[in-house]
FIZA-723292 format. One record per residue: y negated, z negated, x negated of N, C-alpha, C in turn. Coordinates in steps of 0.001 Angstrom, whole numbers, padded with zeros to 6 digits, always signed. Atoms other than C-alpha are relative to their C-alpha. Last residue first. Layout:
BEGIN
YZXYZXYZX
...
***
This chain:
BEGIN
+000812-000716+000970-029386-070466-090486-000681+001147+000676
+000196-001429-000288-028080-073153-088229-000736+000661-001122
+001132-000283-000892-026992-076473-089738-000082+001501+000245
-000382+000450-001332-023787-077814-091298-001115+000227+000996
+000891+001027-000515-025434-077566-094691+000419-000517+001373
+000372+000958+001047-022979-075636-096837-000833-001138+000546
-001050+000975+000305-021238-073933-093892-000407-001025-001032
-000082+000046+001459-024451-072288-092617+001026-001057-000385
+000433+001287+000537-023714-071805-088925+000198+000030-001504
-001012+000745+000739-023486-068200-087717-000613-001300-000524
+000241+000076+001445-025913-066956-085152+001073-000841-000650
-000723-001000+000766-024546-065981-081731-000238-000030-001492
+000069-001338-000559-027085-067821-079586+000603+001061-000921
-000003-000931+001128-027310-070928-081768-000092+001455+000431
+001228-000786-000015-028385-073191-078905-000068+001003-001133
+000860+000409+001116-025765-075824-079660-001305+000782-000030
+000344+001417-000174-024176-075407-076247-000984-000440-001074
+000912+000057-001137-024300-071605-076578-000456-001436+000246
+001297-000478+000480-022776-071813-080030-001034-000054+001107
+000587+001052+000828-019986-073974-078627-001367+000416-000536
+000402+001107-000882-019307-071447-075872-000659-001114-000799
+001209-000424-000716-019305-068519-078320-000512-001115+000909
+001100+000002+000968-016839-070338-080585-001306+000389+000678
+000304+001402+000287-014544-071053-077612-001181-000109-000968
+000682+000519-001192-014732-067405-076487-000402-001463-000211
+001350-000565+000018-013863-066258-080043-000817-000530+001188
+000732+000645+001093-010881-068640-080163-001430+000505-000048
+000507+001325-000369-009700-067526-076717-000801-000681-001109
-000368+000629-001264-009416-063840-077634-000623-001369+000194
+000825-000301-001158-009526-062568-081195+000364-000894+001188
-000729-000365-001209-008085-064050-084388-000925+000220+001180
-001385-000386+000272-009034-064585-088023+000773+000388+001260
+000014-001116+000959-012788-064574-087515+001412+000514-000217
+000365-001225-000723-012406-066700-084392-000003+001211-000917
-001170-000429-000762-010539-069416-086346-000287+001331+000695
-001018-000370+000985-013346-069652-088871+001259+000491+000699
+000383-001307+000531-015885-069573-086059+001015+000484-001028
-000393-001021-000972-013989-072379-084343-000411+001393-000449
-001461-000087-000098-014178-074544-087443+000434+001098+000968
-000518-000630+001233-017837-073774-088089+001512+000176+000072
+000357-001422-000058-018715-074538-084458+000544+000721-001229
-000922-000630-000946-016805-077840-084628-000282+001495+000125
-001309-000068+000653-018710-078835-087753+001002+000696+000914
+000096-001046+001024-022021-077961-086096+001335+000159-000718
-000011-001288-000697-021044-080027-083057-000059+001150-000995
-001368-000218-000473-020153-083015-085249+000122+001342+000713
-000849-000271+001165-023483-082737-087087+001439+000291+000427
+000366-001333+000487-025419-082467-083806+000872+000379-001192
-000544-000969-000956-023525-085460-082403-000295+001415-000461
-001454-000002+000175-024221-087531-085525+000651+001024+000930
-000279-000730+001239-027899-086527-085377+001497+000069-000267
+000247-001416-000267-028055-087625-081744+000310+000836-001240
-001111-000497-000814-026423-090958-082580-000160+001494+000267
-001180-000095+000875-028926-091521-085391+001203+000534+000764
+000208-001150+000888-031806-090689-083032+001198+000177-000925
-000209-001215-000802-030472-093081-080404-000146+001238-000867
-001430-000084-000297-030157-095881-082980+000318+001266+000790
-000688-000409+001234-033668-095240-084270+001494+000172+000238
+000332-001410+000215-035015-095411-080705+000696+000523-001248
-000780-000772-000976-033192-098705-080099-000249+001493-000162
-001413+000042+000395-034558-100209-083304+000857+000835+000941
-000175-000795+001225-038089-099052-082492+001457+000045-000434
+000070-001409-000411-037849-100398-078918+000195+000902-001219
-001257-000292-000696-036684-103777-080252+000036+001462+000450
-001035-000103+001026-039581-103782-082717+001355+000318+000630
+000204-001271+000709-042037-103050-079913+001072+000209-001059
-000439-001072-000893-040568-105914-077847-000140+001365-000664
-001462+000058-000039-040919-108329-080766+000557+001112+000888
-000485-000557+001269-044533-107188-081267+001525-000017-000061
+000189-001453-000053-045276-107774-077586+000510+000660-001275
-001013-000538-000912-043779-111271-077792-000091+001521+000074
-001282+000070+000718-045905-112034-080880+001136+000541+000878
+000010-001074+000990-049010-110824-079031+001322+000024-000773
-000166-001241-000762-048201-113079-076090+000045+001196-000942
-001406-000072-000350-047732-115938-078579+000289+001240+000850
-000768-000295+001214-051135-115271-080073+001489+000124+000297
+000099-001432+000328-052745-115043-076627+000781+000376-001258
-000592-000874-001019-051283-118447-075630-000161+001486-000322
-001447-000181+000133-052009-120315-078882+000556+001031+000981
-000288-000779+001205-055784-119924-079030+001476+000379-000045
+000775-001235-000130-056592-121024-075464+000195+000899-001223
-000749-000886-000900-053792-123567-075762-000716+001342+000157
-001189-000485+000701-055352-125170-078849+000802+000955+000868
+000345-001059+000953-058723-125355-077084+001235+000557-000697
+000472+000478+001306-057291-127348-074202-000243+001176-000945
-000993-000216+001049-057083-125679-070800-000551-000491-001332
+000589-000913+000981-059492-127260-068343+001012+000123-001122
-000768-000321+001211-058120-128870-065219-000807+000959-000858
+000776+000344+001202-060606-130389-062759+000769+000276-001290
+001466-000047-000108-058090-130164-059919-000637-000446-001321
+000624+001299-000276-054512-129566-061026-001520+000157+000145
+000198+000108-001449-053054-126061-060737-000669-001310+000393
+001223-000716-000389-053604-125527-064475-000254-000064+001498
+001146+000894+000239-051001-128219-065215-001305+000653+000455
-000042+001027-001041-048366-126002-063583-001167-000963-000160
+000406-000661-001244-049413-123113-065804+000015-000987+001156
+001461-000168+000032-049256-125419-068838-000510+000698+001260
+000623+001324-000123-045720-126547-067996-001524+000138+000067
-000243+000470-001366-044526-122985-067370-000669-001357+000233
+000881-000775-000875-046167-121841-070612+000164-000442+001445
+001347+000543+000148-044435-124639-072501-000984+000728+000901
-000005+001304-000679-041067-123521-071109-001389-000624-000067
-000046-000304-001437-041794-119905-072105+000013-001296+000812
+001343-000402-000418-042885-121103-075546-000030+000332+001480
+000946+001112-000095-039669-123060-075966-001379+000399+000468
+000841-000273-001169-037367-120117-075223-001072-001075+000199
+000478-001373+000120-035756-120130-078684-000971+000347+001136
-000997-001071-000067-035434-123885-078404-000667+001362-000187
-000345-000397+001371-037837-126590-079590+001051+001103-000039
+001160-000537+000705-039512-126859-076198+000336+000474-001405
+000374-001277-000629-036211-127250-074354-001153+000661-000757
-001026-000972+000372-035070-129919-076808-000308+001368+000585
+000214-000310+001418-038377-131782-076371+001026+001027-000485
+001156-000898+000038-037976-131534-072596-000304+000392-001444
-000455-001307-000487-034508-133009-072959-001140+001009+000001
-000817-000607+001059-035794-135871-075130+000480+001392+000407
+000919-000457+001041-038539-136614-072574+000759+000677-001135
+000506+001086+000836-035919-136808-069840-000954+000599-001035
-000318-000115+001416-035600-134023-067313-000573-001194-000744
+000970-000674+000853-035841-135114-063710+000480+000045-001446
+000309+000834+001170-032893-135916-061484-000935+000780-000901
-000253+001371-000437-032462-134570-057941-000186-000994-001144
+001234+000776-000079-034180-131349-058975+000212-001427+000453
+000262+000294-001411-031146-129216-058153-001298-000779+000177
+000374-001264-000641-031289-127804-061691-000311-000211+001480
+001291-000436+000535-031335-131297-063212-000475+001262+000723
+001034+000900-000519-028571-132582-060931-001388+000410-000496
+000191-000336-001420-026434-129540-061718-001109-000850+000606
+000768-001251-000018-026987-130162-065459-000255+000443+001436
+001385+000340+000345-025848-133770-065001-000881+001240+000039
+000564+000759-001119-022687-132632-063194-001467-000352-000258
+000289-000966-001075-021951-129956-065823-000664-000720+001176
-001177-000304-000801-022200-132588-068552-000418+000988+001086
-000160+000820-001195-025158-132283-070868+001346+000287+000629
-001184+000843+000211-025458-130976-074431+000170-000998+001141
+000456+001376+000211-028993-129659-073761+001143-000981-000264
+001297+000010+000664-028336-125928-074142-000410-001427-000350
-000207-000282+001418-024654-126224-073261-001275-000127-000804
-000884+001049+000521-025359-127948-069953+000249+000211-001489
+000813+001200+000218-028314-125627-069339+000848-001127-000578
+000870-000266+001144-026076-122586-069835-000853-001221-000317
-000820+000028+001219-023380-123965-067555-000876+000192-001240
-000452+001382+000214-025945-124764-064838+000802-000098-001300
+001108+000871+000398-027741-121431-065089+000484-001400-000358
-000599+001201+000592-024571-119345-064972-001049-000977-000521
-001455+000057-000176-026560-116162-064303+000504-001244-000720
-000275-000129-001429-030349-116381-063785+001488+000060+000306
-001458-000086-000139-030849-117763-067278+000353+000080+001476
-000562-000378+001302-034502-117198-068209+001497+000250+000121
+000484-001340+000322-035762-117209-064616+000618+000505-001312
-000714-000931-000883-033593-120181-063674-000424+001438-000264
-001381-000051+000487-034926-122030-066730+000813+000968+000852
-000009-000800+001226-038483-121126-065718+001416+000111-000559
+000236-001414-000352-037995-122356-062153+000084+000891-001234
-001225-000499-000639-036456-125615-063442-000159+001478+000360
-000991-000174+001068-039397-126198-065804+001286+000590+000575
+000428-001171+000779-041862-125614-062963+000984+000287-001133
-000333-001194-000795-039908-128028-060738-000397+001275-000740
-001450-000152+000061-040086-130687-063471+000430+001258+000760
-000261-000517+001346-043837-130115-063711+001498+000214-000186
+000444-001390+000010-044141-130514-059951+000253+000643-001361
-000942-000778-000800-042041-133684-060021-000363+001473+000010
-001169-000216+000847-044130-135050-062890+001055+000789+000754
+000345-000863+001126-047258-134491-060832+001218+000271-000868
+000130-001370-000504-045764-135865-057603-000355+000964-001131
-001323-000527-000323-044494-138987-059386-000105+001449+000483
-000552+000566-001220-047902-139561-060906+001354+000629+000266
-000010-000902-001138-048531-138647-064499+000611-000668+001221
-000835-001179+000248-049303-141506-066801-000012+000889+001215
-000525+000073+001358-051197-144812-067101+000879+001197-000348
-000928-001133+000120-053393-144179-064103+000505+000033-001429
-000815+000059+001203-055324-147196-062855+000986+001156-000010
+000491-000923+001012-057971-146308-060292+000857+000050-001256
-000066-001380-000479-056105-147855-057368-000427+000987-001078
+001316-000509-000344-055504-151146-059197+000089+001476+000362
+000062-000471-001377-051843-152158-059040-001371+000508+000407
-000880-001151-000186-051285-152369-062784-000096+000566+001401
+000552-001134+000736-054311-154644-063215+000832+001266+000253
+001195-000446-000716-053171-157038-060483-000585+001238-000673
-000433-000707-001210-049717-157204-062053-001183+000512+000796
-000444-001323+000411-051252-158073-065451+000420+000814+001221
-001285-000029+000701-053082-160971-063853+000341+001437-000382
-000980-000909-000600-056731-161042-063014+001283-000063-000818
-000899-000712+000918-059271-163752-063642+000962+000902+000758
+000795-000716+000994-062165-164764-061413+000902+000822-000901
-000732-000125+001255-060381-165839-058232-000813+000833-000976
-000477-001332+000351-062737-166814-055496+000663-000006-001372
+000675-000426+001207-062891-170449-054462+000565+001357-000401
***
């Protein structure tokens, strides 16, 4: 007599049953996370990961080697870190390699916005660096002008090496023999 009912074990073993990602899918996602972590921290990756996730060095080595997968709590910690969007991008890019994948609407909105935010952060870093270089240049120009004034004062009171030194400094500063205005520290 044919069996009409099915047990829980029969249901779990059905070929079409898929209650979560397969081992190969989760392994590929784990590998994508590892690649991104190595990209972010290419020096001392294991030590950095151990500190990042509060793991032992041995556990971090196992994660980076791929012999043990990241737990859900560890992935959550990675996603909530400063580099969380880069980790999420790695996961979503790996998901995009699946057949019949369609990026969710939230990702289609989120990804360009985060790229824009990264670009704005880079622009701000360039602005800060440019301002720092300009301030350093102004400090050098001010110091050079002060040195020119000092050597000109010495050159006025004595000939020879002091005059040659003043002429050399003026040449460096581009003054070409003009006196520096002592009140402003600039050429006149």
